[in-house]
C-alpha positions as CSV (number, residue, x, y, z in Angstrom):
1,M,264.1,106.4,-156.7
2,K,262.4,103.6,-158.9
3,K,263.2,104.6,-162.7
4,A,260.5,103.7,-165.3
5,L,261.0,103.5,-169.2
6,I,257.5,103.9,-171.0
7,T,256.9,103.5,-175.0
8,G,253.9,105.0,-176.2
9,I,254.9,108.4,-173.7
10,T,253.3,111.2,-175.7
11,G,250.1,108.9,-176.4
12,Q,246.9,109.3,-174.1
13,D,247.9,106.4,-171.5
14,G,251.4,107.3,-171.7
15,S,250.9,110.6,-171.0
16,Y,248.4,109.5,-167.9
17,L,251.0,107.3,-166.7
18,A,253.8,109.3,-166.7
19,E,251.6,111.6,-165.0
20,F,250.8,109.2,-162.1
21,L,254.6,107.9,-161.8
22,I,256.3,111.3,-161.3
23,G,253.4,111.4,-158.4
24,K,254.5,108.4,-157.2
25,G,258.1,109.5,-157.0
26,Y,259.7,107.8,-160.3
27,E,262.5,109.3,-162.9
28,V,260.3,108.4,-165.7
29,H,262.0,108.2,-169.1
30,G,259.8,108.1,-172.0
31,L,260.8,106.6,-175.9
32,V,259.4,109.0,-178.8
33,R,260.0,108.4,-182.2
34,R,262.2,110.9,-184.4
35,A,259.5,113.9,-186.2
36,S,259.9,116.8,-187.9
37,S,257.3,118.9,-185.9
38,F,256.7,118.7,-182.1
39,N,254.4,115.4,-181.4
40,T,254.7,116.1,-176.9
41,A,251.6,118.0,-176.4
42,R,250.4,115.4,-174.2
43,I,253.2,115.7,-171.9
44,E,254.3,119.6,-172.4
45,H,253.2,120.0,-168.7
46,L,254.7,117.5,-167.7
47,Y,258.6,118.2,-169.1
48,K,261.2,120.6,-167.5
49,D,264.2,121.4,-169.6
50,A,266.9,118.7,-168.4
51,H,269.8,121.3,-167.5
52,L,267.6,122.2,-164.7
53,N,267.2,120.8,-161.0
54,D,265.0,118.4,-159.7
55,V,264.0,116.8,-163.4
56,K,261.8,114.0,-163.5
57,L,261.0,113.4,-167.0
58,F,263.4,112.8,-170.2
59,L,263.0,111.8,-173.4
60,H,265.2,109.7,-175.5
61,Y,264.9,108.8,-179.5
62,G,263.7,105.5,-180.1
63,D,261.4,103.0,-182.6
64,L,259.8,99.6,-181.6
65,S,261.2,98.6,-184.9
66,D,264.6,99.0,-184.1
67,S,265.8,96.6,-181.8
68,G,269.7,98.0,-181.8
69,N,268.2,101.0,-180.4
70,L,265.8,99.4,-177.9
71,R,269.2,97.8,-176.4
72,K,270.7,100.9,-176.3
73,V,268.2,102.6,-174.5
74,L,267.8,100.0,-171.7
75,E,271.4,99.7,-170.8
76,T,271.7,103.2,-171.1
77,I,268.6,104.3,-168.4
78,M,268.8,101.1,-166.3
79,P,264.9,100.9,-165.6
80,D,263.5,99.2,-162.7
81,E,259.9,99.0,-164.9
82,L,259.1,99.0,-168.5
83,Y,255.7,99.6,-169.7
84,N,255.0,98.8,-173.6
85,L,252.6,101.2,-174.1
86,G,253.9,102.1,-178.1
87,A,251.9,100.7,-180.9
88,Q,249.9,101.6,-184.4
89,S,246.5,101.4,-182.0
90,H,243.8,101.9,-184.8
91,V,242.2,99.3,-185.3
92,R,240.4,100.4,-188.4
93,V,243.7,101.9,-190.0
94,S,245.5,98.4,-189.7
95,F,243.3,97.0,-192.2
96,D,245.0,99.4,-194.1
97,Q,248.2,99.2,-192.5
98,P,248.6,95.3,-191.8
99,E,252.2,94.8,-192.2
100,Y,253.4,97.9,-190.3
101,T,250.6,97.0,-188.0
102,A,251.8,93.6,-186.9
103,D,255.7,94.7,-187.3
104,I,254.8,97.7,-184.2
105,V,252.2,96.3,-182.3
106,G,253.8,91.9,-182.4
107,L,257.4,92.0,-183.3
108,G,257.8,95.7,-181.5
109,A,256.6,93.8,-177.9
110,L,259.1,90.7,-178.8
111,R,261.8,93.3,-179.6
112,I,261.4,94.8,-176.5
113,L,261.2,90.9,-174.5
114,E,264.3,89.3,-176.3
115,A,266.0,93.0,-175.3
116,I,264.9,92.9,-171.3
117,R,266.6,89.3,-171.5
118,D,269.8,90.0,-172.6
119,Y,270.1,93.0,-170.2
120,Q,269.0,91.0,-167.5
121,H,271.3,88.1,-168.9
122,H,274.4,89.9,-168.5
123,T,273.8,92.4,-166.2
124,G,271.9,90.7,-163.4
125,R,269.2,93.3,-163.0
126,N,265.8,92.8,-163.3
127,V,263.4,95.0,-165.3
128,K,259.4,94.0,-165.1
129,Y,257.8,94.2,-167.9
130,Y,254.1,95.4,-168.7
131,Q,252.2,94.4,-171.8
132,A,249.0,96.8,-173.2
133,G,246.9,94.1,-174.2
134,S,243.4,94.9,-176.0
135,S,240.0,93.9,-175.1
136,E,240.2,93.7,-179.3
137,M,241.8,90.2,-178.9
138,F,238.6,88.6,-177.6
139,G,236.8,90.0,-181.3
140,K,234.5,87.7,-182.2
141,V,233.4,86.7,-178.6
142,V,232.0,83.3,-177.3
143,E,231.0,84.2,-173.9
144,T,230.1,87.5,-172.3
145,P,231.7,89.0,-170.2
146,Q,234.8,88.2,-170.9
147,S,237.7,87.3,-168.6
148,E,241.4,86.3,-168.8
149,T,240.5,82.9,-169.6
150,T,238.1,83.7,-172.2
151,P,239.7,82.4,-175.8
152,F,240.8,84.8,-178.1
153,H,239.2,85.9,-181.5
154,P,240.7,88.7,-183.2
155,R,239.3,90.3,-185.8
156,S,241.6,92.6,-187.4
157,P,245.2,93.1,-187.7
158,Y,245.5,95.4,-184.9
159,S,244.1,92.7,-182.6
160,C,246.1,90.0,-183.8
161,A,249.0,91.3,-183.4
162,K,247.9,92.2,-179.7
163,A,247.4,88.7,-179.3
164,Y,251.0,87.4,-180.6
165,A,252.7,90.2,-178.3
166,H,250.1,88.8,-175.0
167,W,251.0,85.3,-175.3
168,Q,254.9,86.1,-176.3
169,T,255.0,88.2,-172.8
170,V,253.1,85.3,-171.0
171,N,256.0,82.6,-173.1
172,Y,259.1,84.5,-172.1
173,R,257.5,84.6,-168.4
174,E,257.4,80.9,-168.1
175,S,260.3,80.4,-170.4
176,Y,262.4,82.9,-168.6
177,D,261.8,83.4,-165.3
178,M,260.3,86.8,-166.0
179,F,258.3,89.3,-164.1
180,A,256.1,89.9,-167.6
181,V,252.3,91.0,-167.2
182,N,249.4,91.3,-169.5
183,G,246.9,94.3,-169.0
184,I,243.7,93.4,-171.5
185,L,242.4,96.6,-171.4
186,F,238.8,97.7,-172.4
187,N,238.0,100.6,-174.3
188,H,239.5,103.2,-172.1
189,E,239.0,107.4,-173.0
190,S,240.1,110.6,-171.9
191,P,240.3,114.7,-173.5
192,R,243.5,113.3,-174.4
193,R,241.9,110.7,-176.9
194,G,243.2,111.0,-180.4
195,E,240.6,113.1,-182.7
196,T,240.2,109.9,-185.2
197,F,239.2,107.4,-182.1
198,V,235.2,107.3,-182.2
199,T,234.3,108.9,-179.0
200,R,237.0,111.9,-178.9
201,K,236.1,112.5,-182.6
202,I,232.1,112.4,-181.2
203,T,232.7,115.0,-178.7
204,R,235.0,117.2,-180.9
205,A,232.3,117.5,-183.8
206,A,229.7,118.2,-181.6
207,T,231.2,120.7,-179.7
208,R,232.2,122.4,-183.2
209,V,228.8,121.7,-184.5
210,K,227.1,123.9,-181.7
211,L,229.8,126.7,-182.3
212,G,228.6,126.8,-186.0
213,L,232.5,125.8,-186.7
214,Q,231.0,122.2,-188.4
215,E,227.8,121.0,-190.2
216,K,227.9,117.1,-190.0
217,L,229.6,114.1,-188.2
218,Y,230.0,110.9,-190.2
219,L,230.4,107.9,-188.9
220,G,229.9,103.9,-188.9
221,N,228.1,101.3,-186.9
222,L,226.7,103.0,-184.4
223,D,225.5,99.6,-183.3
224,A,228.4,98.5,-182.0
225,K,229.1,98.5,-177.9
226,R,232.0,99.1,-175.8
227,D,233.0,99.1,-172.1
228,W,234.1,102.3,-171.7
229,G,236.7,103.7,-168.7
230,F,238.6,107.0,-167.7
231,A,241.9,105.9,-169.4
232,G,243.6,107.9,-166.0
233,D,242.0,105.5,-163.5
234,Y,243.2,102.4,-166.0
235,V,247.0,103.4,-166.3
236,K,246.7,103.2,-161.5
237,A,245.8,99.1,-162.8
238,M,249.3,99.0,-164.5
239,W,251.1,99.9,-162.0
240,M,249.4,97.6,-159.3
241,M,250.2,94.7,-161.5
242,M,253.5,95.8,-161.2
243,Q,254.0,95.9,-157.5
244,K,252.4,92.0,-157.1
245,D,255.1,90.0,-156.0
246,E,254.6,87.5,-158.9
247,P,253.4,88.7,-162.6
248,N,250.0,88.1,-163.7
249,D,247.8,88.7,-166.3
250,Y,244.6,91.1,-165.6
251,V,241.5,92.6,-167.2
252,V,240.6,95.9,-166.6
253,A,237.2,97.2,-167.2
254,T,234.3,98.9,-166.0
255,G,231.8,95.9,-166.5
256,K,229.2,97.9,-168.3
257,A,228.7,98.4,-172.0
258,Y,227.4,101.3,-174.1
259,S,226.7,101.4,-177.5
260,V,227.8,104.4,-180.0
261,K,224.8,105.6,-180.4
262,D,224.1,105.8,-176.4
263,F,227.5,107.8,-176.3
264,L,226.4,110.2,-179.3
265,E,223.4,110.6,-177.5
266,R,224.9,111.9,-174.2
267,V,227.1,114.3,-175.8
268,F,224.6,115.9,-178.0
269,S,222.0,116.0,-174.9
270,A,224.8,117.8,-172.9
271,L,224.9,120.3,-175.7
272,D,221.1,120.3,-176.0
273,M,221.2,118.7,-179.9
274,D,219.6,116.2,-180.9
275,W,222.6,114.2,-182.6
276,N,219.8,112.5,-185.7
277,E,220.2,116.6,-187.1
278,Y,223.7,116.0,-187.6
279,V,225.5,112.5,-188.1
280,E,225.4,110.6,-191.2
281,F,226.3,107.0,-192.2
282,D,229.6,106.6,-194.1
283,E,230.5,102.9,-194.7
284,R,234.0,103.9,-195.1
285,Y,234.3,103.7,-191.3
286,L,232.8,100.3,-191.2
287,R,235.6,97.5,-190.7
288,P,235.9,94.5,-193.1
289,A,235.3,92.4,-189.7
290,E,232.8,93.8,-187.3
291,V,233.3,93.7,-183.7
292,E,230.0,94.1,-182.1
293,L,230.1,93.6,-178.3
294,L,233.4,93.6,-175.6
295,L,231.8,93.9,-172.1
296,G,234.8,93.1,-169.6
297,D,234.7,90.8,-166.0
298,A,237.3,92.9,-164.1
299,S,236.5,90.9,-161.0
300,K,240.3,89.2,-160.3
301,A,242.0,92.8,-160.8
302,E,239.3,94.3,-158.5
303,R,240.0,90.9,-156.0
304,E,243.5,90.6,-156.0
305,L,244.7,94.4,-156.9
306,E,242.4,96.1,-155.1
307,W,241.0,98.2,-157.9
308,T,237.8,99.8,-159.0
309,P,237.4,102.4,-161.8
310,D,236.1,105.8,-160.1
311,T,235.1,107.4,-163.2
312,S,231.0,106.9,-164.5
313,F,230.4,106.6,-168.1
314,D,228.4,109.4,-167.8
315,D,231.3,111.5,-166.1
316,L,233.5,110.5,-168.5
317,V,231.5,111.9,-170.9
318,M,230.8,115.5,-169.4
319,M,234.8,115.2,-168.9
320,M,235.5,115.1,-172.8
321,V,232.6,117.0,-173.4
322,E,233.2,120.3,-171.4
323,S,237.3,119.6,-172.4
324,D,236.3,120.1,-176.4
325,S,234.0,122.5,-175.5
326,R,236.7,124.8,-174.0
327,L,238.9,123.7,-177.4
328,A,236.0,124.8,-179.6
329,E,235.5,128.4,-178.2
330,K,239.2,128.9,-178.4
331,E,239.2,127.9,-181.9
332,K,236.1,130.2,-182.1
333,L,237.8,133.0,-181.5
334,I,240.9,132.7,-183.5
335,S,238.2,132.0,-186.7
336,D,235.9,135.3,-185.6
337,A,239.2,137.6,-185.0
338,D,240.2,136.1,-189.1
339,L,237.4,138.0,-190.4
340,Y,238.5,141.1,-189.2
């Protein structure tokens, strides 16, 4: 049985990847930060008490800022594959917390790479490493669509840190002959997306507006265009990269771009509403340096991994609307019950 260690397992991608790997017969271990409240809602359906038989998911306390702990967890688990999905992943927030973002996103990746190098040196066991890259690294794009050879021009503390992690991954691969890959993933969404990210913010707000639980939705740049896919499809590409004989870097994308306004129109149309009546502009949601267009060329992944996305943009929108509609209905029932 293969063992995989996932940092960021409680996030959107981590939960889908854990689900996928368990389905492949893996024993999955996840790194979680200590908190005074439970933060494992996305993986609760996968979790079993460790005292039971046939347990496939195990959680360990740790943090990407703590290199000593990373080494200890690595030596305890002895994984075959390590997927680094942990991050302060909100681009707008990275402008408010640049130092923290750089530490966790950039130096966090370096700490893991160095821990793997030391572990391999004194045990002789190889660990395959996946680094979660981001289309935000392209930033102020010089060519469209963007591929693995497109130069980076990051325009946020988050994307700068991701670019640093990307090149450290390449450096460790070339310097120490490590199996280390970069997945340059374009925007990927799902019903498990955090509620502060624009797609989920829209579907959550629209379904609440529909039921009278919310009056307005405030957004920033509606003209920004992104290549949006389904997170469940994208974690398959992560795994496929790790099964290759030789490590390499891959763009993962749908090859189609839509604006925030396009997303708005589809969501509100699905609920028989006109978004213009409920959406207002708030400059606080603008970035100091905007990224207007990101569009990926995943032909290398299609050719070498035989990966293509299964979920269309419209299917993704409906998936998120239906999920948040159920959530809003539950909220409405509770709200109505409180009145009596």
